[in-house]
OpenMM code with the backbone's topology and positions (N, CA, C; nanometers):
from openmm import Vec3, app, unit

residues = "MET ASN ARG SER LEU SER LEU ARG ASN GLN PRO VAL VAL ILE ALA ILE LEU VAL ILE LEU THR LEU LEU THR ILE VAL ALA SER LEU GLY LEU GLY TYR SER SER VAL SER PHE GLY ARG ILE ILE PRO THR PHE LEU GLY HIS GLY THR PHE LYS GLU ASP PHE ILE LEU PHE SER VAL ARG MET PRO ARG ILE ALA ILE THR LEU LEU ALA GLY MET ALA LEU ALA LEU SER GLY ALA ILE LEU GLN GLY VAL THR ARG ASN ASP LEU ALA ASP PRO GLY ILE VAL GLY ILE ASN ALA GLY PRO VAL SER ALA".split()
positions = [
    Vec3(4.9379, -2.6355, 1.6292),
    Vec3(4.7812, -2.6801, 1.6381),
    Vec3(4.7220, -2.7369, 1.7294),
    Vec3(4.6381, -2.7310, 1.8008),
    Vec3(4.5648, -2.8149, 1.9235),
    Vec3(4.4596, -2.9741, 1.8609),
    Vec3(4.5711, -3.0721, 1.9049),
    Vec3(4.4938, -3.2042, 1.7969),
    Vec3(4.3850, -3.2027, 1.8684),
    Vec3(4.3051, -3.1973, 1.9601),
    Vec3(4.2084, -3.1866, 1.9735),
    Vec3(4.1239, -3.0881, 1.8836),
    Vec3(4.1486, -2.9760, 1.8835),
    Vec3(4.0961, -2.9062, 1.8112),
    Vec3(4.0522, -2.9359, 1.6668),
    Vec3(4.1652, -2.9738, 1.6200),
    Vec3(4.1355, -3.0243, 1.4789),
    Vec3(4.0577, -3.1811, 1.4059),
    Vec3(4.0658, -3.2367, 1.5617),
    Vec3(3.9852, -3.4057, 1.5580),
    Vec3(3.8594, -3.3133, 1.5641),
    Vec3(3.8856, -3.2042, 1.6430),
    Vec3(3.6355, -3.1853, 1.6222),
    Vec3(3.5946, -3.1081, 1.5515),
    Vec3(3.6927, -3.0334, 1.4716),
    Vec3(3.6857, -2.9710, 1.3096),
    Vec3(3.6510, -3.0853, 1.1973),
    Vec3(3.6899, -3.1627, 1.2670),
    Vec3(3.7127, -3.2893, 1.1145),
    Vec3(3.5897, -3.3396, 1.0663),
    Vec3(3.4272, -3.3436, 1.1474),
    Vec3(3.3286, -3.3719, 1.0298),
    Vec3(3.2828, -3.3001, 0.9562),
    Vec3(3.2983, -3.1317, 1.0469),
    Vec3(3.2543, -3.0166, 0.9483),
    Vec3(3.3626, -3.0116, 0.8378),
    Vec3(3.4536, -3.0361, 0.7765),
    Vec3(3.5650, -3.0196, 0.7255),
    Vec3(3.4604, -3.1535, 0.6186),
    Vec3(3.4706, -3.2746, 0.6513),
    Vec3(3.4679, -3.3607, 0.5811),
    Vec3(3.2582, -3.2939, 0.4859),
    Vec3(3.1952, -3.2691, 0.6181),
    Vec3(3.0807, -3.2758, 0.5552),
    Vec3(3.0878, -3.0942, 0.4436),
    Vec3(3.1724, -3.0106, 0.4834),
    Vec3(3.1825, -2.9899, 0.3777),
    Vec3(3.2492, -2.9932, 0.2209),
    Vec3(3.3396, -3.0924, 0.2423),
    Vec3(3.3680, -3.1113, 0.0831),
    Vec3(3.2749, -3.2261, 0.0734),
    Vec3(3.2273, -3.3331, 0.1300),
    Vec3(3.1269, -3.3443, 0.0638),
    Vec3(3.0240, -3.2680, -0.0613),
    Vec3(2.9932, -3.1968, 0.0345),
    Vec3(2.8343, -3.0935, -0.0264),
    Vec3(2.9368, -3.0302, -0.1509),
    Vec3(3.0647, -2.9954, -0.1405),
    Vec3(3.0904, -2.9230, -0.2815),
    Vec3(3.1357, -3.0055, -0.3961),
    Vec3(3.1526, -3.1566, -0.3508),
    Vec3(3.1196, -3.2279, -0.4696),
    Vec3(3.0161, -3.3027, -0.5363),
    Vec3(2.8983, -3.3033, -0.4693),
    Vec3(2.7866, -3.2589, -0.4589),
    Vec3(2.7144, -3.1736, -0.5510),
    Vec3(2.7159, -3.1041, -0.5179),
    Vec3(2.7083, -2.9366, -0.5304),
    Vec3(2.8164, -2.9132, -0.7336),
    Vec3(2.9661, -3.0331, -0.7857),
    Vec3(3.0630, -2.9937, -0.8440),
    Vec3(2.9513, -3.0907, -0.9814),
    Vec3(2.9280, -3.2187, -0.9471),
    Vec3(2.8418, -3.2956, -0.9745),
    Vec3(2.7382, -3.2662, -1.0306),
    Vec3(2.6132, -3.2235, -0.9471),
    Vec3(2.5140, -3.1116, -0.9983),
    Vec3(2.5163, -3.0707, -1.0989),
    Vec3(2.5846, -2.9587, -1.1025),
    Vec3(2.6646, -2.7810, -1.2124),
    Vec3(2.7534, -2.8615, -1.3733),
    Vec3(2.7838, -2.9941, -1.3009),
    Vec3(2.8204, -3.0803, -1.4705),
    Vec3(2.7156, -3.1631, -1.5108),
    Vec3(2.6564, -3.1976, -1.4074),
    Vec3(2.5339, -3.2899, -1.5407),
    Vec3(2.4674, -3.1618, -1.6377),
    Vec3(2.4771, -3.0176, -1.5696),
    Vec3(2.3689, -2.9388, -1.6281),
    Vec3(2.4542, -2.8876, -1.7700),
    Vec3(2.5705, -2.8697, -1.7115),
    Vec3(2.6439, -2.7394, -1.7886),
    Vec3(2.7011, -2.8274, -1.9476),
    Vec3(2.7643, -2.8056, -2.0338),
    Vec3(2.8117, -2.8721, -2.1393),
    Vec3(2.7654, -2.7729, -2.2031),
    Vec3(2.8376, -2.8719, -2.3873),
    Vec3(2.8050, -2.8091, -2.4863),
    Vec3(2.6285, -2.8684, -2.5207),
    Vec3(2.5997, -2.9446, -2.5103),
    Vec3(2.4693, -2.9129, -2.5591),
    Vec3(2.4052, -2.9590, -2.4099),
    Vec3(2.3156, -2.8456, -2.3974),
    Vec3(2.2776, -2.7824, -2.2585),
    Vec3(2.1813, -2.8894, -2.2401),
    Vec3(2.1186, -2.8935, -2.1507),
    Vec3(2.0416, -2.9705, -2.0578),
    Vec3(1.9778, -2.9334, -1.9244),
    Vec3(1.8588, -2.7920, -1.9218),
    Vec3(1.8566, -2.7612, -1.8312),
    Vec3(1.8308, -2.8349, -1.6568),
    Vec3(1.8167, -2.7243, -1.5663),
    Vec3(1.8812, -2.7976, -1.4496),
    Vec3(1.6981, -2.8960, -1.4069),
    Vec3(1.5826, -2.8296, -1.4496),
    Vec3(1.4779, -2.8147, -1.4175),
    Vec3(1.4512, -2.9765, -1.5103),
    Vec3(1.4850, -2.9704, -1.5877),
    Vec3(1.4266, -3.1596, -1.7057),
    Vec3(1.5550, -3.2762, -1.6104),
    Vec3(1.6804, -3.2408, -1.5453),
    Vec3(1.7736, -3.3753, -1.4688),
    Vec3(1.6875, -3.4537, -1.4201),
    Vec3(1.6540, -3.4528, -1.3066),
    Vec3(1.5092, -3.4832, -1.2493),
    Vec3(1.4535, -3.5152, -1.2782),
    Vec3(1.3758, -3.5185, -1.3858),
    Vec3(1.2453, -3.6012, -1.4692),
    Vec3(1.3394, -3.7212, -1.4925),
    Vec3(1.5005, -3.6973, -1.6436),
    Vec3(1.5309, -3.7875, -1.6737),
    Vec3(1.5403, -3.8746, -1.6658),
    Vec3(1.5689, -3.8745, -1.4990),
    Vec3(1.6734, -3.9458, -1.4033),
    Vec3(1.5575, -4.0805, -1.3536),
    Vec3(1.3975, -3.9923, -1.3576),
    Vec3(1.3004, -4.0700, -1.3345),
    Vec3(1.2213, -4.1671, -1.4384),
    Vec3(1.2872, -4.1136, -1.5587),
    Vec3(1.2600, -4.1828, -1.7106),
    Vec3(1.2164, -4.1153, -1.7926),
    Vec3(1.1473, -4.0094, -1.7548),
    Vec3(1.0781, -3.8970, -1.8246),
    Vec3(1.1050, -3.7526, -1.9506),
    Vec3(1.2790, -3.8040, -1.9628),
    Vec3(1.3286, -3.7365, -2.0469),
    Vec3(1.3631, -3.7635, -2.1534),
    Vec3(1.3680, -3.6806, -2.2829),
    Vec3(1.3858, -3.7097, -2.4172),
    Vec3(1.5052, -3.8015, -2.4496),
    Vec3(1.4725, -3.8728, -2.5889),
    Vec3(1.6291, -3.9071, -2.6140),
    Vec3(1.7583, -3.8885, -2.5808),
    Vec3(1.7088, -3.7474, -2.6866),
    Vec3(1.8316, -3.6676, -2.6752),
    Vec3(1.9182, -3.6452, -2.5303),
    Vec3(1.8057, -3.5473, -2.3922),
    Vec3(1.8220, -3.6600, -2.2487),
    Vec3(1.9172, -3.6769, -2.1842),
    Vec3(1.8515, -3.8341, -2.1998),
    Vec3(1.8676, -3.9452, -2.1656),
    Vec3(2.0025, -3.9965, -2.2196),
    Vec3(2.0458, -3.9213, -2.3843),
    Vec3(2.1295, -3.9872, -2.4125),
    Vec3(2.2883, -3.8984, -2.3319),
    Vec3(2.2766, -3.7687, -2.3010),
    Vec3(2.3508, -3.6851, -2.2632),
    Vec3(2.3943, -3.7532, -2.1615),
    Vec3(2.2718, -3.7703, -2.0379),
    Vec3(2.3035, -3.7595, -1.9229),
    Vec3(2.3895, -3.9207, -1.8691),
    Vec3(2.3563, -4.0116, -1.8943),
    Vec3(2.3951, -4.1689, -1.9041),
    Vec3(2.4763, -4.1834, -2.0357),
    Vec3(2.4706, -4.1151, -2.0938),
    Vec3(2.5705, -4.1441, -2.2232),
    Vec3(2.7085, -4.1202, -2.2037),
    Vec3(2.6879, -3.9591, -2.1863),
    Vec3(2.7859, -3.8603, -2.1778),
    Vec3(2.8814, -3.8476, -2.0242),
    Vec3(2.7863, -3.7494, -1.9448),
    Vec3(2.8081, -3.6823, -1.8103),
    Vec3(2.8238, -3.7061, -1.7250),
    Vec3(2.7467, -3.8267, -1.6956),
    Vec3(2.7657, -3.9460, -1.6122),
    Vec3(2.8837, -4.0105, -1.6292),
    Vec3(2.9193, -4.0841, -1.7520),
    Vec3(3.0525, -4.1595, -1.6912),
    Vec3(3.1720, -4.0931, -1.6639),
    Vec3(3.1633, -3.9286, -1.7969),
    Vec3(3.2808, -3.8224, -1.6936),
    Vec3(3.3159, -3.7653, -1.5973),
    Vec3(3.1668, -3.8003, -1.5448),
    Vec3(3.2071, -3.7820, -1.3519),
    Vec3(3.2107, -3.9249, -1.2910),
    Vec3(3.1948, -4.0175, -1.3525),
    Vec3(3.2536, -4.1035, -1.2578),
    Vec3(3.3736, -4.1032, -1.2407),
    Vec3(3.4341, -4.1618, -1.4393),
    Vec3(3.5730, -4.1088, -1.4583),
    Vec3(3.6570, -4.0162, -1.3834),
    Vec3(3.6014, -3.8789, -1.3806),
    Vec3(3.6920, -3.7996, -1.2824),
    Vec3(3.6677, -3.8061, -1.1165),
    Vec3(3.5415, -3.8911, -1.0849),
    Vec3(3.5696, -3.9103, -0.9393),
    Vec3(3.7256, -4.0327, -0.8955),
    Vec3(3.6838, -4.1325, -0.9536),
    Vec3(3.7661, -4.2209, -1.0422),
    Vec3(3.9440, -4.2155, -0.9498),
    Vec3(3.9629, -4.0677, -1.0682),
    Vec3(4.0689, -4.0265, -1.1229),
    Vec3(4.1580, -3.9598, -1.0179),
    Vec3(4.0646, -3.8540, -0.8889),
    Vec3(4.0672, -3.8231, -0.8567),
    Vec3(4.1038, -3.8836, -0.6981),
    Vec3(4.0343, -4.0024, -0.6932),
    Vec3(4.0348, -4.0514, -0.5779),
    Vec3(4.1613, -4.1528, -0.6155),
    Vec3(4.2054, -4.1694, -0.7365),
    Vec3(4.3170, -4.2815, -0.7615),
    Vec3(4.4569, -4.1780, -0.6820),
    Vec3(4.4426, -4.0502, -0.7212),
    Vec3(4.6009, -3.9539, -0.7248),
    Vec3(4.5695, -3.9263, -0.5984),
    Vec3(4.4976, -3.9273, -0.5073),
    Vec3(4.4724, -3.8945, -0.3631),
    Vec3(4.5224, -4.0037, -0.2572),
    Vec3(4.4802, -4.1224, -0.2804),
    Vec3(4.5332, -4.2266, -0.2626),
    Vec3(4.6867, -4.2431, -0.3124),
    Vec3(4.6703, -4.2283, -0.4253),
    Vec3(4.8665, -4.2233, -0.4251),
    Vec3(4.9848, -4.1743, -0.3487),
    Vec3(4.8798, -4.0722, -0.3266),
    Vec3(4.9932, -3.9736, -0.2522),
    Vec3(5.0006, -3.9980, -0.0895),
    Vec3(4.8698, -4.1012, -0.0882),
    Vec3(4.8512, -4.0938, 0.0581),
    Vec3(4.9922, -4.1608, 0.0790),
    Vec3(4.9241, -4.3113, -0.0427),
    Vec3(5.1089, -4.4217, -0.0241),
    Vec3(5.2054, -4.3541, -0.0133),
    Vec3(5.2401, -4.2609, -0.1456),
    Vec3(5.3780, -4.1886, -0.0996),
    Vec3(5.4244, -4.1477, 0.0419),
    Vec3(5.3425, -4.0900, 0.0443),
    Vec3(5.3718, -3.9760, 0.2298),
    Vec3(5.3773, -4.1332, 0.3553),
    Vec3(5.2995, -4.2626, 0.3042),
    Vec3(5.3367, -4.2936, 0.4211),
    Vec3(5.4501, -4.4305, 0.4171),
    Vec3(5.5141, -4.4144, 0.2625),
    Vec3(5.6106, -4.5426, 0.2161),
    Vec3(5.7471, -4.4110, 0.2963),
    Vec3(5.7358, -4.3048, 0.2489),
    Vec3(5.8548, -4.1928, 0.2436),
    Vec3(5.8698, -4.1637, 0.4259),
    Vec3(5.7052, -4.2076, 0.5133),
    Vec3(5.7047, -4.1060, 0.6654),
    Vec3(5.7622, -3.9813, 0.6280),
    Vec3(5.7101, -3.8827, 0.5005),
    Vec3(5.7073, -3.7361, 0.4995),
    Vec3(5.5825, -3.6760, 0.4532),
    Vec3(5.5214, -3.5796, 0.5459),
    Vec3(5.4375, -3.5533, 0.5531),
    Vec3(5.4152, -3.4847, 0.4103),
    Vec3(5.5170, -3.3486, 0.3366),
    Vec3(5.5910, -3.3222, 0.2771),
    Vec3(5.5845, -3.3865, 0.1121),
    Vec3(5.5741, -3.4857, 0.1371),
    Vec3(5.6078, -3.6491, 0.0217),
    Vec3(5.5342, -3.5364, -0.1135),
    Vec3(5.6528, -3.5580, -0.2024),
    Vec3(5.6038, -3.5434, -0.3882),
    Vec3(5.6750, -3.6277, -0.4763),
    Vec3(5.6187, -3.6625, -0.5690),
    Vec3(5.6458, -3.7056, -0.6738),
    Vec3(5.7888, -3.7036, -0.7048),
    Vec3(5.9033, -3.5905, -0.7209),
    Vec3(6.0323, -3.5812, -0.7251),
    Vec3(6.0947, -3.6402, -0.6134),
    Vec3(6.0223, -3.6729, -0.4741),
    Vec3(6.1138, -3.7696, -0.4129),
    Vec3(6.1987, -3.8999, -0.4785),
    Vec3(6.0905, -3.9618, -0.5704),
    Vec3(6.1726, -4.0757, -0.6156),
    Vec3(6.1754, -4.0807, -0.7080),
    Vec3(6.1791, -3.9275, -0.7652),
    Vec3(6.2479, -3.9549, -0.9453),
    Vec3(6.1203, -3.9125, -1.0649),
    Vec3(6.0138, -3.9005, -1.0567),
    Vec3(5.9323, -3.9224, -1.1283),
    Vec3(5.9461, -3.8321, -1.1916),
    Vec3(5.9165, -3.6897, -1.1502),
    Vec3(5.9442, -3.5514, -1.2428),
    Vec3(6.0056, -3.5574, -1.3143),
    Vec3(6.1174, -3.6759, -1.3026),
    Vec3(6.3074, -3.6197, -1.3522),
    Vec3(6.2658, -3.6359, -1.5022),
    Vec3(6.1975, -3.6616, -1.5522),
    Vec3(6.1756, -3.7009, -1.7365),
    Vec3(6.2613, -3.8188, -1.7402),
    Vec3(6.3205, -3.8329, -1.8987),
    Vec3(6.3416, -3.9101, -1.9415),
    Vec3(6.5678, -3.8673, -1.9582),
    Vec3(6.6262, -3.9240, -1.8953),
    Vec3(6.7491, -3.8530, -1.8959),
    Vec3(6.8130, -3.9160, -2.0871),
    Vec3(6.8563, -3.7563, -2.1190),
    Vec3(6.9201, -3.8364, -2.2620),
    Vec3(7.0752, -3.8813, -2.2500),
    Vec3(7.1225, -3.9217, -2.3558),
    Vec3(7.2806, -3.9788, -2.2870),
    Vec3(7.3808, -3.9018, -2.3647),
] * unit.nanometer
topology = app.Topology()
chain = topology.addChain("A")
for resn in residues:
    res = topology.addResidue(resn, chain)
    for name in ("N", "CA", "C"):
        topology.addAtom(name, app.Element.getBySymbol(name[0]), res)
C-alpha cells in the first residue's frame, strides 16, 4: 500500500475507532443485570436520578468501564513495546516464551 495513502486515511480510522469506543461505553452504561433505561442515564449524570440508578452507574458500571479501558490500553502498550524491542511487526508473546507455560521436571 502507498504510504501517503495510509497516512491520509489515519485520521478517519482513528475517528471511527473513537466513535465505536464511545458507542460501546454508552451501550455498557445502559445494559446489565439491573437495567437502567437509556433515557435515565443523562438525568442521573446531572444528579436527578434515583439512588438505585446512581448506585448502578457510579459504583458498578463506571468503574467497570474505566478498568476495561485501562486494561485494553495496557495490553496495547505492552504489545507495542514487545514489537519495538524485538523490531518485529509480527511479534507475539511466544517469541519470549510467555505462552510456554510451566515446565515440569
